[in-house]
C-alpha positions in Angstrom: 16.9 -10.0 0.3 15.5 -10.1 3.8 14.4 -13.5 5.1 10.6 -13.4 5.8 10.0 -17.0 6.7 11.2 -20.5 6.4 12.9 -19.8 3.1 14.9 -22.6 1.4 15.2 -25.6 3.7 18.7 -26.6 4.8 17.7 -30.2 5.0 19.9 -31.3 2.2 23.0 -30.1 4.0 21.8 -31.8 7.2 21.2 -35.0 5.2 24.7 -34.9 3.7 26.3 -34.3 7.0 24.4 -37.1 8.7 25.1 -39.4 5.8 28.9 -38.7 6.0 28.9 -39.3 9.8 27.0 -42.5 9.4 29.2 -43.6 6.6 32.3 -43.2 8.7 30.6 -44.8 11.7 29.1 -47.8 10.0 31.8 -48.4 7.4 32.2 -52.1 8.6 28.5 -52.7 8.3 27.9 -51.8 4.7 24.4 -53.4 4.6 23.0 -51.4 7.5 24.1 -48.0 6.2 21.8 -47.7 3.1 18.8 -48.7 5.3 19.6 -46.0 7.9 20.0 -43.4 5.2 16.6 -44.2 3.7 15.0 -44.1 7.2 16.6 -40.7 7.9 15.5 -39.4 4.5 12.0 -40.5 5.0 11.8 -38.9 8.5 13.3 -35.7 7.3 11.0 -35.6 4.3 7.9 -36.3 6.4 9.0 -33.5 8.9 9.7 -31.0 6.1 6.4 -31.7 4.2 4.2 -29.7 6.6 4.3 -26.0 7.6 2.1 -23.7 9.6 0.9 -20.2 8.7 -0.1 -17.9 11.6 -3.2 -15.8 11.6 -1.4 -12.6 10.7 0.7 -14.2 8.0 0.5 -15.3 4.3 2.7 -18.0 2.9 4.3 -17.5 -0.5 5.1 -20.9 -2.0 7.8 -21.3 -4.6 8.3 -24.5 -6.6 11.7 -25.0 -8.0 12.3 -21.3 -7.4 9.2 -20.2 -9.3 6.1 -18.7 -7.8 3.4 -21.4 -7.2 0.7 -20.2 -4.8 -0.1 -18.4 -1.6 -1.2 -20.0 1.6 -3.8 -18.8 4.1 -3.4 -19.2 7.9 -3.4 -22.9 9.0 -1.5 -26.1 8.5 -0.4 -26.9 5.0 1.5 -29.6 3.0 4.4 -28.9 0.7 6.8 -31.0 -1.4 9.9 -31.8 0.7 13.6 -31.7 0.0 13.6 -28.1 -1.2 11.2 -28.8 -4.1 8.8 -26.2 -2.6 9.9 -23.4 -0.5 7.7 -21.2 1.8 8.2 -17.6 2.8 6.0 -16.4 5.6 5.0 -12.7 5.2 3.1 -10.7 8.0 0.4 -9.3 5.7 -2.2 -9.0 8.5 0.0 -6.8 10.7 0.3 -3.0 10.6 4.0 -2.5 10.5 5.7 0.7 11.8 8.9 2.5 11.0 10.2 5.2 13.4 12.2 8.3 12.3 14.1 10.6 14.7 13.5 8.3 17.7 13.4 4.6 18.6 11.1 2.7 21.0 13.3 1.1 23.7 10.7 -0.7 25.9 7.2 -1.1 24.3 5.3 -1.7 27.5 2.6 -0.1 29.6 5.1 2.8 30.1 6.8 3.0 26.8 10.2 4.6 26.7 12.0 6.2 23.8 15.5 7.3 22.9 17.0 9.8 20.5 20.6 9.1 21.1 22.6 9.2 17.8 19.5 10.1 15.7 20.0 13.8 15.5 21.1 13.7 11.9 17.8 11.8 11.1 15.5 14.2 12.9 17.0 17.6 12.1 15.3 19.0 9.0 15.7 22.3 7.2 12.6 24.3 6.5 11.8 26.5 3.5 12.8 29.7 5.3 16.2 28.3 6.3 15.3 27.3 9.8 16.1 24.0 11.5 13.4 21.9 13.1 13.7 18.7 15.1 11.1 16.4 13.6 10.0 12.9 14.8 7.5 10.9 12.8 6.3 7.4 12.1 5.1 5.6 9.0 2.6 2.8 9.3 2.1 0.4 6.4 0.7 -3.0 5.5 1.9 -5.6 3.0 -0.8 -5.8 0.2 1.1 -8.2 -2.1 3.5 -10.5 -0.3 5.2 -11.9 -3.4 6.0 -8.4 -4.7 7.1 -7.3 -1.3 9.8 -9.9 -0.8 10.9 -10.4 -4.4 10.4 -7.2 -6.3 13.3 -5.4 -4.6 16.1 -6.5 -2.4 15.4 -4.4 0.8 11.7 -3.3 0.9 11.9 -1.9 4.5 15.0 0.1 3.7 13.3 1.4 0.5 10.3 2.5 2.5 12.5 4.3 5.0 14.5 6.1 2.3 11.5 7.2 0.3 9.6 8.4 3.5 12.6 10.4 4.7 13.0 12.0 1.3 9.2 12.9 1.1 9.3 14.4 4.6 12.4 16.5 4.0 10.8 17.7 0.7 7.5 18.7 2.3 9.2 20.5 5.2 11.7 22.1 2.9 8.8 23.7 1.0 7.1 25.1 4.2 8.2 27.7 6.7 9.0 27.0 10.3 5.7 28.4 11.7 3.7 26.0 9.5 5.8 23.1 10.4 5.8 23.7 14.2 2.2 24.9 14.6 -0.7 25.1 12.2 0.1 23.1 9.0 1.4 19.9 10.6 -1.6 17.7 9.8 -1.8 19.0 6.3 1.9 18.3 5.6 1.4 14.8 7.0 -1.5 14.2 4.5 0.6 15.4 1.6 3.5 13.2 2.6 1.3 10.2 2.8 -0.1 10.7 -0.7 3.3 11.3 -2.2 4.8 8.3 -0.4 2.0 6.0 -1.6 2.3 7.3 -5.2 6.1 6.7 -5.2 5.8 3.2 -3.8 3.1 2.3 -6.3 5.5 3.3 -9.1 8.0 0.9 -7.5 5.3 -1.8 -7.5 6.4 -3.4 -4.2 3.0 -4.3 -2.9 2.8 -1.9 0.0 -0.2 0.1 1.3 0.6 3.1 3.5 -1.8 3.3 6.5 -0.7 6.7 7.9 2.1 9.2 8.2 2.1 11.0 11.5 4.3 13.6 13.2 5.0 12.5 16.7 6.8 15.6 17.8 8.1 18.7 16.0 10.2 21.1 18.0 13.0 23.6 17.4 16.5 22.4 18.2 17.6 22.6 21.8 19.9 25.7 21.4 17.0 27.9 20.1 14.1 26.3 21.9 13.9 29.0 24.6 13.8 31.8 22.1 11.2 30.0 20.0 9.0 29.4 23.1 9.1 33.1 23.8 8.0 33.9 20.2 5.3 31.2 20.4 4.0 32.7 23.7 3.9 36.1 22.0 2.0 34.7 19.1 -0.5 33.0 21.4 -0.9 36.2 23.4 -1.6 38.1 20.2 -4.2 35.5 19.1 -5.8 35.8 22.6 -6.0 39.6 22.3 -7.5 39.3 18.8 -10.0 36.8 20.1 -11.0 39.1 23.0 -11.4 42.1 20.7 -13.5 40.1 18.3 -15.6 38.9 21.2 -16.2 42.4 22.4 -16.9 43.6 18.9 -19.5 40.8 18.5 -21.1 41.8 21.8 -21.1 45.6 21.4 -21.9 46.1 17.8 -25.1 44.1 17.8 -26.2 45.9 21.0 -25.5 49.3 19.4 -27.3 48.3 16.2 -30.3 47.1 18.3 -30.4 50.4 20.2 -30.2 52.4 16.9 -33.0 50.3 15.4 -35.1 50.8 18.5 -34.6 54.6 18.4 -35.5 54.7 14.7 -38.7 52.7 15.4 -39.6 54.9 18.3 -39.1 58.0 16.1 -41.1 56.5 13.3 -43.9 55.7 15.7 -43.9 59.2 17.2 -44.0 60.7 13.7 -46.9 58.5 12.7 -48.7 59.4 16.0 -48.2 63.2 15.4 -49.3 63.0 11.8 -52.4 61.0 12.7 -53.2 63.4 15.5 -52.7 66.4 13.3 -54.9 64.8 10.6 -57.6 64.1 13.3 -57.5 67.7 14.5 -57.7 69.0 10.9 -60.7 66.8 10.2 -62.4 67.9 13.4 -61.8 71.5 12.6 -63.2 71.1 9.1 -66.3 69.3 10.4 -66.8 72.0 13.0 -66.3 74.7 10.3 -69.0 73.1 8.2 -71.4 73.0 11.1 -70.6 76.6 11.9 -71.4 77.7 8.4 -74.7 76.0 8.6 -75.7 77.4 12.1 -73.3 79.9 13.4 -75.2 80.9 16.6 -75.9 77.4 17.7 -72.4 76.2 16.9 -70.8 79.1 18.7 -72.9 78.4 21.8 -72.1 74.7 21.7 -68.4 75.4 21.5 -68.6 77.9 24.4 -70.4 75.4 26.6 -68.1 72.5 25.7 -65.1 74.7 26.5 -66.5 75.6 29.9 -67.3 72.0 30.6 -63.7 71.2 29.9 -62.1 74.1 31.8 -64.3 74.6 34.9 -63.6 71.2 36.5 -59.9 72.1 36.6 -60.5 75.2 38.7 -60.2 75.1 42.5 -62.5 78.2 43.1 -65.1 79.8 40.9 -66.6 83.3 41.3 -69.7 84.5 39.5 -70.2 88.2 39.0 -73.5 89.9 38.1 -73.7 92.2 35.1 -73.7 95.4 37.3 -70.4 94.5 38.9 -72.0 93.9 42.3 -71.0 91.4 45.0 -69.1 88.3 44.2 -70.8 85.0 44.5 -68.5 82.1 45.1 -69.4 78.8 43.5 -68.4 75.9 45.6 -66.6 73.1 43.8 -69.2 70.5 44.6 -67.6 67.9 42.4 -64.3 68.1 44.2 -63.9 65.3 46.8 -63.1 66.1 50.5 -60.0 64.8 52.3 -62.0 62.0 53.7 -63.1 60.9 50.2 -66.7 62.3 50.3 -67.8 65.2 48.0 -68.4 68.7 49.6 
């Protein structure tokens, strides 16, 4: 089991060693030796009776090897000489496990390495392609007692289960989904399955996130994959351009067609109304003609002349005997200067 804190105190061994040394050293002074041993035991007991829990930690207290209580951050008292043992567990910290790579220098400019981790990162997809996968698992300790005592190696268990879940999810997907579109969806599925499995183990762990850092094809086929990826991107770009042009041209054509239909409908309504008006006018005129044919005929004749004569440039009046022609000047026609003749 991994040591998460102070653990069992080794004070008893130290006391025995110091006692043996003092016994050999003060063998002639038998009265002084017991007093020194008592003083040393008191000092060690007082020193081992206090322990401090940091802000990101929780203390798990065992009394005679059995769970007693948990300690919040601060300074606490415990029974000395191994009666109570304290294990400090970082429950307030988000812990991270890296797969396929390792952080070398976590600084302002963090550096990573992949040396010797090819077996961990290379994963087979469902369509029998190999992908180079790097991912991280972040988790928190929800129950410190279960985390340190339920199983022997909780960190190793989390790593093994996470790797199994990732390989299962990628093995059920094709290489295109893994490398491009479905990466976030796969990470969500892995997170749910990982949390469910760890809950069945009851080790007191809460998964914060599962995230793919980098997913690429292996180096020998990376160039070929990049060419395929560029072709896919070009295809998507052409499809997008075609859709954009379709969305621009089709509405315009539909608008022009609708406008033409509306103009045709308007022209049809105009012609029908005009025909109806002419019909009504003719019927009214016919009614008046039947009442007074002579008067109506003369009125029609005069109205026709009133409409036609202003359009003529020159008018000639002839007498009944066919004599000389009398020109009628167009008095209503304006001159070039703007005044009537």
